[in-house]
C-alpha positions as CSV (number, residue, x, y, z in Angstrom):
1,M,45.3,42.8,-13.9
2,M,43.7,44.1,-11.0
3,I,44.7,42.6,-8.0
4,G,41.8,43.3,-4.8
5,I,43.0,44.5,-1.7
6,T,40.4,44.1,0.9
7,V,40.8,46.7,4.1
8,T,38.8,46.6,7.3
9,I,38.3,49.6,9.3
10,Y,37.9,49.5,13.0
11,T,36.0,52.1,14.5
12,T,36.4,53.2,18.4
13,R,33.5,54.9,20.1
14,I,34.5,57.3,22.2
15,P,32.3,57.7,24.9
16,T,30.1,61.0,25.3
17,C,31.0,63.6,28.1
18,R,28.0,62.5,29.9
19,K,29.5,58.7,30.0
20,L,32.9,59.8,30.9
21,R,31.4,61.9,34.1
22,R,28.7,59.0,35.5
23,N,32.3,56.7,35.1
24,S,34.0,58.7,37.1
25,L,31.2,59.1,40.0
26,R,31.0,55.3,40.1
27,A,34.4,55.0,40.7
28,R,34.5,57.6,43.2
29,D,31.9,56.4,44.8
30,D,33.3,52.9,44.8
31,I,36.6,54.3,46.6
32,D,34.4,56.0,49.2
33,M,32.5,52.7,49.8
34,T,36.2,50.9,50.1
35,Q,37.3,53.7,52.4
36,H,34.1,53.4,54.0
37,I,34.3,49.6,54.8
38,R,38.0,50.0,56.1
39,N,36.7,52.4,58.8
40,I,34.2,50.2,59.8
41,S,36.6,47.3,59.9
42,K,38.8,49.2,62.1
43,K,36.1,50.5,64.2
44,K,34.7,47.0,64.8
45,A,38.4,45.6,65.8
46,L,38.9,48.6,68.4
47,L,35.8,47.1,70.1
48,I,36.8,43.9,69.9
49,S,39.9,44.4,71.1
50,T,38.2,47.0,73.8
51,A,35.8,44.5,74.9
52,L,38.6,41.4,75.2
53,L,40.6,43.7,77.4
54,L,37.8,44.7,79.7
55,A,37.1,40.8,80.1
56,V,40.8,39.8,81.1
57,P,41.2,40.7,84.9
58,A,44.0,43.2,85.8
59,A,45.6,41.0,87.5
60,A,46.3,38.7,84.5
61,Q,47.0,41.5,82.3
62,A,50.0,42.9,84.6
63,E,51.1,39.1,84.0
64,P,53.4,40.3,81.0
65,I,55.3,42.6,83.4
66,N,55.2,40.1,86.4
67,G,59.0,38.6,86.4
68,Q,60.5,40.6,83.6
69,K,64.1,41.8,84.4
70,C,64.3,45.3,85.8
71,S,67.7,47.4,86.4
72,T,66.8,49.4,89.4
73,P,66.2,47.7,92.5
74,G,63.3,49.7,94.7
75,A,62.0,51.5,92.0
76,L,58.3,51.3,91.1
77,I,56.3,51.6,88.5
78,R,52.4,51.5,87.5
79,A,51.2,49.7,84.6
80,N,47.7,47.8,83.9
81,N,46.5,49.5,87.0
82,S,48.7,47.7,89.0
83,R,51.8,48.5,91.0
84,F,55.3,46.8,90.7
85,I,58.6,46.9,92.5
86,C,61.8,45.9,91.0
87,A,62.8,43.6,93.5
88,S,66.6,42.2,93.9
89,E,66.8,38.4,93.6
90,G,70.5,37.2,93.4
91,A,72.3,38.6,90.0
92,K,69.5,39.5,88.7
93,S,66.2,41.8,89.4
94,R,62.7,41.7,88.6
95,W,59.6,43.5,88.7
96,R,57.1,42.2,91.0
97,R,53.5,43.1,91.4
98,V,52.4,44.7,94.9
99,N,49.0,43.3,95.5
100,G,46.8,46.1,96.7
101,E,47.8,49.5,98.8
102,L,51.4,50.6,98.3
103,T,52.0,50.3,102.2
104,I,55.2,49.1,103.7
105,T,53.8,45.6,104.1
106,S,52.6,45.5,100.6
107,I,56.0,46.1,99.0
108,L,57.8,43.8,101.6
109,E,55.3,40.9,100.8
110,A,56.0,41.6,96.9
111,M,59.9,41.0,97.4
112,P,60.9,37.6,97.7
113,R,64.3,38.4,99.5
114,Y,62.3,39.8,102.5
115,S,60.0,36.9,103.5
116,L,61.2,36.0,106.7
117,L,60.5,39.6,107.5
118,V,57.4,39.2,106.7
119,T,56.9,36.0,108.7
120,A,58.6,38.2,111.4
121,L,55.9,40.6,111.5
122,K,53.1,38.7,111.1
123,K,54.3,36.4,114.2
124,A,54.8,39.9,116.2
125,G,51.3,41.4,114.8
126,L,53.3,44.4,113.1
127,D,52.4,43.6,109.7
128,T,48.7,45.0,110.3
129,T,50.4,47.9,111.9
130,L,52.6,48.4,108.7
131,R,49.6,48.5,106.6
132,G,48.3,51.5,108.8
133,S,48.2,55.4,108.0
134,G,51.8,56.1,109.6
135,P,53.9,57.4,108.2
136,F,57.1,55.1,109.4
137,T,60.3,54.5,108.4
138,L,61.2,51.2,108.1
139,F,65.1,49.5,108.3
140,A,64.5,46.4,106.4
141,P,66.6,43.4,106.9
142,R,66.4,40.7,104.1
143,N,66.4,37.4,104.5
144,A,70.3,37.0,104.4
145,A,70.6,39.4,107.4
146,F,68.2,36.8,109.4
147,L,70.0,34.0,108.5
148,A,73.4,35.7,109.3
149,L,72.2,35.1,113.1
150,P,73.1,32.1,114.7
151,K,70.5,29.5,114.0
152,A,69.5,29.5,117.8
153,K,68.7,32.7,118.2
154,L,66.9,32.7,114.9
155,D,64.8,29.9,116.1
156,F,64.5,31.9,119.5
157,L,62.7,34.6,117.5
158,L,60.3,32.8,115.7
159,D,59.3,30.5,118.3
160,P,55.9,31.6,119.1
161,A,56.8,31.4,122.7
162,N,59.0,34.5,122.3
163,V,56.7,36.9,120.7
164,A,57.3,39.9,123.0
165,V,61.2,39.7,122.5
166,L,60.5,39.4,118.5
167,R,58.1,42.4,118.5
168,E,60.8,44.8,120.9
169,V,63.7,43.5,118.0
170,L,61.1,44.5,115.2
171,L,60.0,47.7,116.6
172,H,64.0,48.3,117.0
173,H,63.7,48.8,113.2
174,V,60.6,51.2,113.1
175,V,61.2,55.2,113.2
176,T,58.0,57.6,113.4
177,G,57.6,59.4,110.3
178,E,58.8,59.1,106.8
179,V,62.4,60.2,106.8
180,M,64.0,59.7,103.2
181,A,67.9,59.2,102.8
182,K,68.4,62.7,102.0
183,D,67.3,64.0,105.6
184,L,68.8,61.1,107.6
185,N,71.9,63.0,109.6
186,T,74.9,61.4,111.8
187,A,72.3,61.3,115.3
188,S,70.3,58.9,117.2
189,Y,66.9,58.7,116.5
190,S,63.9,57.5,118.4
191,A,62.5,54.0,117.3
192,L,59.3,52.6,118.1
193,D,60.4,50.4,120.8
194,G,61.7,53.5,122.8
195,T,65.2,53.1,122.2
196,L,67.9,55.0,119.9
197,L,69.2,53.9,116.7
198,D,72.4,55.4,116.0
199,V,72.6,56.9,112.0
200,V,76.1,57.6,111.0
201,V,76.1,59.8,107.2
202,R,79.2,59.1,105.4
203,T,80.0,59.9,101.5
204,S,81.1,56.3,101.3
205,G,77.2,55.6,102.7
206,I,74.7,55.2,105.3
207,T,75.0,52.9,108.5
208,I,72.2,52.3,111.3
209,D,73.5,50.4,114.3
210,G,76.5,50.1,112.2
211,A,74.2,48.0,109.6
212,R,74.8,49.5,106.1
213,V,72.3,50.8,104.0
214,T,71.8,49.0,100.9
215,M,68.8,50.1,99.2
216,A,67.2,53.4,99.8
217,D,64.2,55.2,99.6
218,V,61.4,52.5,98.5
219,D,58.3,55.1,98.7
220,A,55.3,53.6,100.3
221,T,51.7,55.2,101.1
222,N,52.3,55.2,104.1
223,G,56.0,56.0,104.9
224,V,59.4,54.5,103.5
225,V,61.4,51.5,103.3
226,H,65.5,51.4,103.5
227,A,67.2,48.1,103.2
228,V,69.8,47.5,105.8
229,S,72.5,44.8,106.1
230,S,71.7,43.7,109.6
231,V,69.2,42.6,112.0
232,L,69.0,45.6,114.4
233,V,68.9,44.3,117.9
234,P,68.4,46.9,121.0
235,D,71.5,46.8,123.3
236,D,68.8,45.8,126.3
237,V,67.1,42.6,124.6
238,V,69.1,39.4,125.1
239,I,67.7,36.9,122.2
240,G,67.9,33.3,123.6
241,L,69.2,32.1,126.9
């Protein structure tokens, strides 16, 4: 008996070399086009980012840094077209933006712990002086130093009627020239009020008229600031009655 077997034969058409080459070129063109689109997207993203950055004022760009913690009081940095100073604020220090030129007055204004000194300088008309070309060396008492004075004496100094006395006291904190801490010697230095400041340099630190230098070498465009622990009062000045 004969058994019938059906056999199905499948044939595979093998592309010609020309078709293979055409497919390869098309695939390469697709890859090139994809890469081109990606490059355009990157350029667009960069242009958009730049446009947004230019649209935001420099002060706003600086805000992420302003108020951030820092570790070296008196240190200065530049970021986002702004200057910042590391200001000691209690147990922590924070970056504070310095507005305008990096003058002695602008630096003091940026540090909250020197607000009483800034107020006193403005009352005496010396804030403008310390924005000038200088150079000056300022021995700057912070708020705690002013508050350590008897209240009657502090009130007397800040009374507009006694601005002449206040001016004398403040000028006693300023020396002509930029004198960095390393250049200070145990000697007497002439202050702008015409009196002498007694500077003592020891391995343990520097004192000015007995007040300790608590922060040194804050470099301004018109001089330098050294923080001191007390308000310096000339011997010939009487505060109050």
